[in-house]
N, CA and C atoms as an extended XYZ file, in Angstrom:
351
Properties=species:S:1:pos:R:3:atomname:S:1:resname:S:1:resid:I:1 pbc="F F F"
N        -2.318       35.098      -16.150 N   MET     1
C        -1.878       34.008      -16.999 CA  MET     1
C        -3.086       33.201      -17.459 C   MET     1
N        -3.081       32.858      -18.703 N   SER     2
C        -4.179       32.088      -19.283 CA  SER     2
C        -4.138       30.646      -18.788 C   SER     2
N        -5.295       30.021      -18.739 N   ARG     3
C        -5.309       28.620      -18.314 CA  ARG     3
C        -4.840       27.707      -19.433 C   ARG     3
N        -4.751       28.221      -20.653 N   PHE     4
C        -4.292       27.438      -21.797 CA  PHE     4
C        -2.780       27.529      -21.911 C   PHE     4
N        -2.170       26.441      -22.350 N   ARG     5
C        -0.730       26.373      -22.572 CA  ARG     5
C        -0.492       26.266      -24.074 C   ARG     5
N         0.717       26.596      -24.512 N   LYS     6
C         1.036       26.567      -25.935 CA  LYS     6
C         2.234       25.662      -26.190 C   LYS     6
N         2.109       24.883      -27.262 N   LEU     7
C         3.230       24.170      -27.849 CA  LEU     7
C         3.436       24.771      -29.235 C   LEU     7
N         4.323       24.216      -30.022 N   SER     8
C         4.624       24.840      -31.313 CA  SER     8
C         3.413       24.914      -32.244 C   SER     8
N         2.549       23.897      -32.239 N   HIS     9
C         1.401       23.894      -33.141 CA  HIS     9
C         0.079       23.655      -32.433 C   HIS     9
N         0.044       23.757      -31.136 N   THR    10
C        -1.199       23.486      -30.407 CA  THR    10
C        -1.380       24.435      -29.244 C   THR    10
N        -2.617       24.632      -28.890 N   ILE    11
C        -2.992       25.292      -27.646 CA  ILE    11
C        -3.759       24.245      -26.862 C   ILE    11
N        -3.378       24.015      -25.625 N   TRP    12
C        -3.956       22.892      -24.891 CA  TRP    12
C        -4.249       23.242      -23.436 C   TRP    12
N        -5.170       22.463      -22.894 N   HIS    13
C        -5.500       22.499      -21.467 CA  HIS    13
C        -5.984       21.092      -21.091 C   HIS    13
N        -5.061       20.220      -20.755 N   CYS    14
C        -5.364       18.829      -20.411 CA  CYS    14
C        -5.127       18.650      -18.918 C   CYS    14
N        -6.181       18.730      -18.160 N   GLN    15
C        -6.092       18.636      -16.701 CA  GLN    15
C        -6.727       17.324      -16.262 C   GLN    15
N        -5.999       16.564      -15.448 N   TYR    16
C        -6.458       15.250      -15.012 CA  TYR    16
C        -6.469       15.166      -13.488 C   TYR    16
N        -7.497       14.519      -12.967 N   HIS    17
C        -7.583       14.219      -11.536 CA  HIS    17
C        -7.300       12.727      -11.406 C   HIS    17
N        -6.202       12.380      -10.753 N   ILE    18
C        -5.743       10.999      -10.668 CA  ILE    18
C        -5.743       10.570       -9.209 C   ILE    18
N        -6.262        9.369       -8.951 N   VAL    19
C        -6.290        8.809       -7.599 CA  VAL    19
C        -5.697        7.413       -7.650 C   VAL    19
N        -4.747        7.117       -6.757 N   TRP    20
C        -4.245        5.747       -6.659 CA  TRP    20
C        -3.941        5.402       -5.212 C   TRP    20
N        -3.859        4.089       -4.951 N   VAL    21
C        -3.739        3.587       -3.577 CA  VAL    21
C        -2.531        2.669       -3.455 C   VAL    21
N        -1.990        2.535       -2.228 N   PRO    22
C        -0.960        1.519       -2.003 CA  PRO    22
C        -1.567        0.121       -2.088 C   PRO    22
N        -0.722       -0.845       -2.335 N   LYS    23
C        -1.179       -2.230       -2.434 CA  LYS    23
C        -1.864       -2.635       -1.136 C   LYS    23
N        -2.965       -3.337       -1.257 N   TYR    24
C        -3.804       -3.773       -0.136 CA  TYR    24
C        -4.345       -2.606        0.682 C   TYR    24
N        -4.256       -1.418        0.131 N   ARG    25
C        -4.738       -0.193        0.779 CA  ARG    25
C        -4.170       -0.013        2.193 C   ARG    25
N        -2.904       -0.384        2.349 N   LEU    26
C        -2.228       -0.232        3.639 CA  LEU    26
C        -2.056        1.248        3.960 C   LEU    26
N        -2.141        1.575        5.220 N   ARG    27
C        -2.027        2.967        5.662 CA  ARG    27
C        -0.561        3.295        5.964 C   ARG    27
N         0.227        3.445        4.900 N   ILE    28
C         1.663        3.669        5.069 CA  ILE    28
C         2.111        5.066        4.664 C   ILE    28
N         1.221        5.859        4.104 N   LEU    29
C         1.598        7.176        3.603 CA  LEU    29
C         1.499        8.231        4.711 C   LEU    29
N         2.363        8.102        5.697 N   THR    30
C         2.390        9.028        6.824 CA  THR    30
C         3.802        9.558        7.015 C   THR    30
N         3.903       10.697        7.654 N   GLY    31
C         5.186       11.251        8.073 CA  GLY    31
C         6.193       11.414        6.952 C   GLY    31
N         7.371       10.829        7.160 N   LYS    32
C         8.465       10.975        6.205 CA  LYS    32
C         8.174       10.280        4.880 C   LYS    32
N         7.419        9.200        4.931 N   VAL    33
C         7.068        8.500        3.691 CA  VAL    33
C         6.193        9.401        2.823 C   VAL    33
N         5.228       10.068        3.423 N   ALA    34
C         4.334       10.961        2.672 CA  ALA    34
C         5.105       12.140        2.079 C   ALA    34
N         6.015       12.721        2.826 N   THR    35
C         6.792       13.844        2.290 CA  THR    35
C         7.712       13.385        1.169 C   THR    35
N         8.275       12.186        1.285 N   GLU    36
C         9.122       11.660        0.207 CA  GLU    36
C         8.306       11.375       -1.046 C   GLU    36
N         7.103       10.821       -0.882 N   VAL    37
C         6.229       10.559       -2.023 CA  VAL    37
C         5.864       11.877       -2.713 C   VAL    37
N         5.520       12.887       -1.940 N   ALA    38
C         5.170       14.196       -2.516 CA  ALA    38
C         6.349       14.799       -3.269 C   ALA    38
N         7.525       14.704       -2.675 N   LYS    39
C         8.721       15.249       -3.315 CA  LYS    39
C         9.017       14.514       -4.628 C   LYS    39
N         8.864       13.203       -4.635 N   CYS    40
C         9.113       12.405       -5.837 CA  CYS    40
C         8.104       12.725       -6.938 C   CYS    40
N         6.839       12.833       -6.568 N   ILE    41
C         5.806       13.131       -7.562 CA  ILE    41
C         6.086       14.470       -8.223 C   ILE    41
N         6.435       15.465       -7.432 N   ARG    42
C         6.731       16.786       -8.003 CA  ARG    42
C         7.979       16.751       -8.890 C   ARG    42
N         9.009       16.034       -8.458 N   ALA    43
C        10.253       15.973       -9.236 CA  ALA    43
C        10.050       15.254      -10.566 C   ALA    43
N         9.375       14.108      -10.548 N   PHE    44
C         9.183       13.354      -11.782 CA  PHE    44
C         8.198       14.049      -12.712 C   PHE    44
N         7.227       14.769      -12.161 N   SER    45
C         6.309       15.544      -12.999 CA  SER    45
C         7.055       16.669      -13.698 C   SER    45
N         7.959       17.295      -12.980 N   GLU    46
C         8.745       18.370      -13.570 CA  GLU    46
C         9.641       17.844      -14.693 C   GLU    46
N        10.203       16.655      -14.518 N   GLN    47
C        11.038       16.062      -15.566 CA  GLN    47
C        10.246       15.808      -16.842 C   GLN    47
N         8.971       15.443      -16.693 N   LEU    48
C         8.119       15.176      -17.854 CA  LEU    48
C         7.428       16.436      -18.376 C   LEU    48
N         7.765       17.580      -17.807 N   LYS    49
C         7.190       18.879      -18.180 CA  LYS    49
C         5.689       18.934      -17.909 C   LYS    49
N         5.268       18.308      -16.811 N   CYS    50
C         3.883       18.340      -16.358 CA  CYS    50
C         3.804       19.246      -15.140 C   CYS    50
N         2.677       19.885      -14.956 N   GLU    51
C         2.509       20.830      -13.850 CA  GLU    51
C         1.534       20.257      -12.819 C   GLU    51
N         2.028       20.098      -11.590 N   VAL    52
C         1.177       19.627      -10.504 CA  VAL    52
C         0.380       20.825       -9.992 C   VAL    52
N        -0.931       20.775      -10.170 N   VAL    53
C        -1.796       21.849       -9.716 CA  VAL    53
C        -2.111       21.657       -8.240 C   VAL    53
N        -2.454       20.434       -7.878 N   GLU    54
C        -2.812       20.130       -6.492 CA  GLU    54
C        -2.382       18.708       -6.181 C   GLU    54
N        -1.858       18.501       -4.969 N   LEU    55
C        -1.424       17.181       -4.527 CA  LEU    55
C        -1.870       16.995       -3.093 C   LEU    55
N        -2.574       15.897       -2.831 N   ASN    56
C        -3.062       15.600       -1.492 CA  ASN    56
C        -2.774       14.132       -1.199 C   ASN    56
N        -1.986       13.892       -0.168 N   ILE    57
C        -1.628       12.530        0.200 CA  ILE    57
C        -2.320       12.191        1.509 C   ILE    57
N        -3.216       11.209        1.460 N   GLN    58
C        -3.920       10.706        2.636 CA  GLN    58
C        -3.177        9.477        3.149 C   GLN    58
N        -3.650        8.891        4.242 N   LEU    59
C        -3.004        7.705        4.806 CA  LEU    59
C        -2.978        6.533        3.828 C   LEU    59
N        -4.048        6.376        3.047 N   ASP    60
C        -4.152        5.193        2.200 CA  ASP    60
C        -4.431        5.496        0.729 C   ASP    60
N        -4.281        6.733        0.296 N   HIS    61
C        -4.415        7.044       -1.122 CA  HIS    61
C        -3.812        8.402       -1.449 C   HIS    61
N        -3.597        8.624       -2.744 N   VAL    62
C        -2.998        9.852       -3.244 CA  VAL    62
C        -3.957       10.484       -4.246 C   VAL    62
N        -4.239       11.787       -4.081 N   HIS    63
C        -5.012       12.569       -5.052 CA  HIS    63
C        -4.034       13.505       -5.751 C   HIS    63
N        -4.132       13.551       -7.063 N   LEU    64
C        -3.227       14.375       -7.844 CA  LEU    64
C        -4.019       15.074       -8.946 C   LEU    64
N        -3.921       16.381       -8.999 N   LEU    65
C        -4.509       17.170      -10.077 CA  LEU    65
C        -3.345       17.725      -10.878 C   LEU    65
N        -3.253       17.328      -12.127 N   VAL    66
C        -2.051       17.625      -12.905 CA  VAL    66
C        -2.404       18.045      -14.324 C   VAL    66
N        -1.619       18.958      -14.868 N   LEU    67
C        -1.714       19.363      -16.268 CA  LEU    67
C        -0.662       18.580      -17.044 C   LEU    67
N        -1.113       17.746      -17.971 N   VAL    68
C        -0.210       16.902      -18.744 CA  VAL    68
C        -0.272       17.349      -20.199 C   VAL    68
N         0.871       17.705      -20.802 N   PRO    69
C         0.846       18.128      -22.203 CA  PRO    69
C         0.433       16.985      -23.118 C   PRO    69
N        -0.105       17.303      -24.299 N   PRO    70
C        -0.564       16.260      -25.214 CA  PRO    70
C         0.559       15.348      -25.710 C   PRO    70
N         1.806       15.782      -25.608 N   LYS    71
C         2.938       14.956      -26.026 CA  LYS    71
C         3.150       13.757      -25.106 C   LYS    71
N         2.667       13.847      -23.867 N   VAL    72
C         2.874       12.797      -22.869 CA  VAL    72
C         1.554       12.056      -22.673 C   VAL    72
N         1.569       10.738      -22.856 N   SER    73
C         0.350        9.967      -22.623 CA  SER    73
C         0.161        9.765      -21.121 C   SER    73
N        -1.079        9.598      -20.711 N   ILE    74
C        -1.378        9.414      -19.296 CA  ILE    74
C        -0.779        8.107      -18.782 C   ILE    74
N        -0.803        7.066      -19.603 N   SER    75
C        -0.249        5.788      -19.160 CA  SER    75
C         1.259        5.877      -18.935 C   SER    75
N         1.975        6.574      -19.801 N   SER    76
C         3.418        6.719      -19.587 CA  SER    76
C         3.706        7.632      -18.402 C   SER    76
N         2.880        8.669      -18.220 N   TYR    77
C         3.047        9.555      -17.065 CA  TYR    77
C         2.855        8.777      -15.761 C   TYR    77
N         1.760        7.997      -15.681 N   MET    78
C         1.489        7.234      -14.460 CA  MET    78
C         2.539        6.158      -14.231 C   MET    78
N         2.974        5.494      -15.291 N   GLY    79
C         4.007        4.481      -15.151 CA  GLY    79
C         5.294        5.060      -14.603 C   GLY    79
N         5.670        6.223      -15.108 N   THR    80
C         6.888        6.873      -14.633 CA  THR    80
C         6.743        7.334      -13.193 C   THR    80
N         5.670        8.035      -12.893 N   VAL    81
C         5.510        8.606      -11.546 CA  VAL    81
C         5.345        7.516      -10.497 C   VAL    81
N         4.446        6.564      -10.724 N   LYS    82
C         4.223        5.512       -9.728 CA  LYS    82
C         5.431        4.591       -9.597 C   LYS    82
N         6.006        4.199      -10.717 N   GLY    83
C         7.128        3.261      -10.680 CA  GLY    83
C         8.371        3.837      -10.046 C   GLY    83
N         8.773        5.014      -10.492 N   ARG    84
C        10.003        5.615       -9.968 CA  ARG    84
C         9.831        6.083       -8.528 C   ARG    84
N         8.621        6.517       -8.165 N   THR    85
C         8.362        6.891       -6.776 CA  THR    85
C         8.473        5.668       -5.875 C   THR    85
N         7.910        4.552       -6.296 N   ALA    86
C         7.981        3.326       -5.496 CA  ALA    86
C         9.422        2.882       -5.307 C   ALA    86
N        10.219        2.927       -6.365 N   ILE    87
C        11.625        2.525       -6.255 CA  ILE    87
C        12.366        3.414       -5.276 C   ILE    87
N        12.159        4.720       -5.374 N   ARG    88
C        12.865        5.637       -4.490 CA  ARG    88
C        12.423        5.478       -3.034 C   ARG    88
N        11.122        5.263       -2.808 N   VAL    89
C        10.625        5.090       -1.441 CA  VAL    89
C        11.171        3.794       -0.837 C   VAL    89
N        11.188        2.707       -1.623 N   PHE    90
C        11.736        1.442       -1.118 CA  PHE    90
C        13.219        1.557       -0.803 C   PHE    90
N        13.964        2.289       -1.612 N   ASN    91
C        15.389        2.454       -1.344 CA  ASN    91
C        15.643        3.278       -0.093 C   ASN    91
N        14.780        4.242        0.173 N   LYS    92
C        14.974        5.104        1.339 CA  LYS    92
C        14.428        4.476        2.622 C   LYS    92
N        13.308        3.761        2.521 N   PHE    93
C        12.671        3.150        3.694 CA  PHE    93
C        12.659        1.634        3.499 C   PHE    93
N        13.743        0.983        3.893 N   ARG    94
C        13.919       -0.450        3.667 CA  ARG    94
C        12.900       -1.304        4.429 C   ARG    94
N        12.406       -0.821        5.562 N   ASP    95
C        11.457       -1.610        6.353 CA  ASP    95
C        10.108       -1.790        5.653 C   ASP    95
N         9.768       -0.905        4.704 N   LEU    96
C         8.514       -1.051        3.965 CA  LEU    96
C         8.528       -2.274        3.056 C   LEU    96
N         9.708       -2.655        2.575 N   LYS    97
C         9.802       -3.776        1.643 CA  LYS    97
C         9.379       -5.084        2.302 C   LYS    97
N         9.568       -5.195        3.609 N   LYS    98
C         9.166       -6.399        4.332 CA  LYS    98
C         7.646       -6.539        4.387 C   LYS    98
N         6.936       -5.408        4.398 N   LYS    99
C         5.475       -5.421        4.489 CA  LYS    99
C         4.811       -5.779        3.165 C   LYS    99
N         5.504       -5.558        2.054 N   HIS   100
C         4.891       -5.707        0.736 CA  HIS   100
C         5.443       -6.926        0.018 C   HIS   100
N         4.557       -7.761       -0.461 N   ILE   101
C         4.947       -8.964       -1.194 CA  ILE   101
C         5.437       -8.552       -2.578 C   ILE   101
N         6.625       -8.994       -2.933 N   GLY   102
C         7.157       -8.721       -4.265 CA  GLY   102
C         7.686       -7.319       -4.445 C   GLY   102
N         7.787       -6.538       -3.414 N   GLY   103
C         8.342       -5.197       -3.527 CA  GLY   103
C         7.483       -4.221       -4.300 C   GLY   103
N         6.171       -4.384       -4.256 N   ILE   104
C         5.267       -3.473       -4.956 CA  ILE   104
C         4.582       -2.604       -3.920 C   ILE   104
N         4.731       -1.295       -4.042 N   ILE   105
C         4.122       -0.405       -3.042 CA  ILE   105
C         2.750        0.069       -3.497 C   ILE   105
N         2.569        0.384       -4.787 N   PHE   106
C         1.296        0.883       -5.271 CA  PHE   106
C         0.568       -0.203       -6.048 C   PHE   106
N        -0.759       -0.183       -5.960 N   GLY   107
C        -1.563       -1.134       -6.716 CA  GLY   107
C        -1.458       -0.876       -8.210 C   GLY   107
N        -1.982       -1.784       -9.007 N   ARG   108
C        -1.853       -1.672      -10.465 CA  ARG   108
C        -2.738       -0.608      -11.067 C   ARG   108
N        -3.893       -0.394      -10.487 N   LYS   109
C        -4.863        0.499      -11.105 CA  LYS   109
C        -4.810        1.895      -10.505 C   LYS   109
N        -5.125        2.862      -11.338 N   ALA   110
C        -5.299        4.239      -10.903 CA  ALA   110
C        -6.566        4.754      -11.571 C   ALA   110
N        -7.308        5.577      -10.891 N   THR   111
C        -8.501        6.173      -11.457 CA  THR   111
C        -8.134        7.532      -12.015 C   THR   111
N        -8.434        7.741      -13.280 N   VAL   112
C        -8.115        9.003      -13.948 CA  VAL   112
C        -9.424        9.648      -14.384 C   VAL   112
N        -9.632       10.866      -13.927 N   LEU   113
C       -10.816       11.645      -14.310 CA  LEU   113
C       -10.354       12.851      -15.109 C   LEU   113
N       -10.938       13.081      -16.261 N   ILE   114
C       -10.584       14.224      -17.088 CA  ILE   114
C       -11.453       15.396      -16.680 C   ILE   114
N       -10.823       16.525      -16.387 N   GLN   115
C       -11.550       17.720      -15.999 CA  GLN   115
C       -11.637       18.648      -17.212 C   GLN   115
N       -12.834       18.918      -17.653 N   LEU   116
C       -13.036       19.786      -18.803 CA  LEU   116
C       -13.495       21.164      -18.351 C   LEU   116
N       -13.183       22.143      -19.133 N   GLY   117
C       -13.695       23.472      -18.875 CA  GLY   117
C       -12.751       24.303      -18.233 C   GLY   117
């Protein structure tokens, strides 16, 4: 299989390395929380027709290597994945909401690196 993907009028290969952290860099991404976060990231990426190449969840940050089609902007992709994942994790693990001020699990910023070649 070619590393390039096709849309109706384009051939593309947009691969991004994205890193983001929980608010205050708390070490909460362990056990069932980490598996739920991984499951959510894969599900929401699939809904947006993005392909998760590699996913690594550490105690205090998430590494994601993803192929995002040109139709989807990175800001909308990150907003959807981070926002909906946080909502689902808070609904499933109610005790986490007590630790976080304002019900925010992930920080505002994410580092996005474009991988060329």
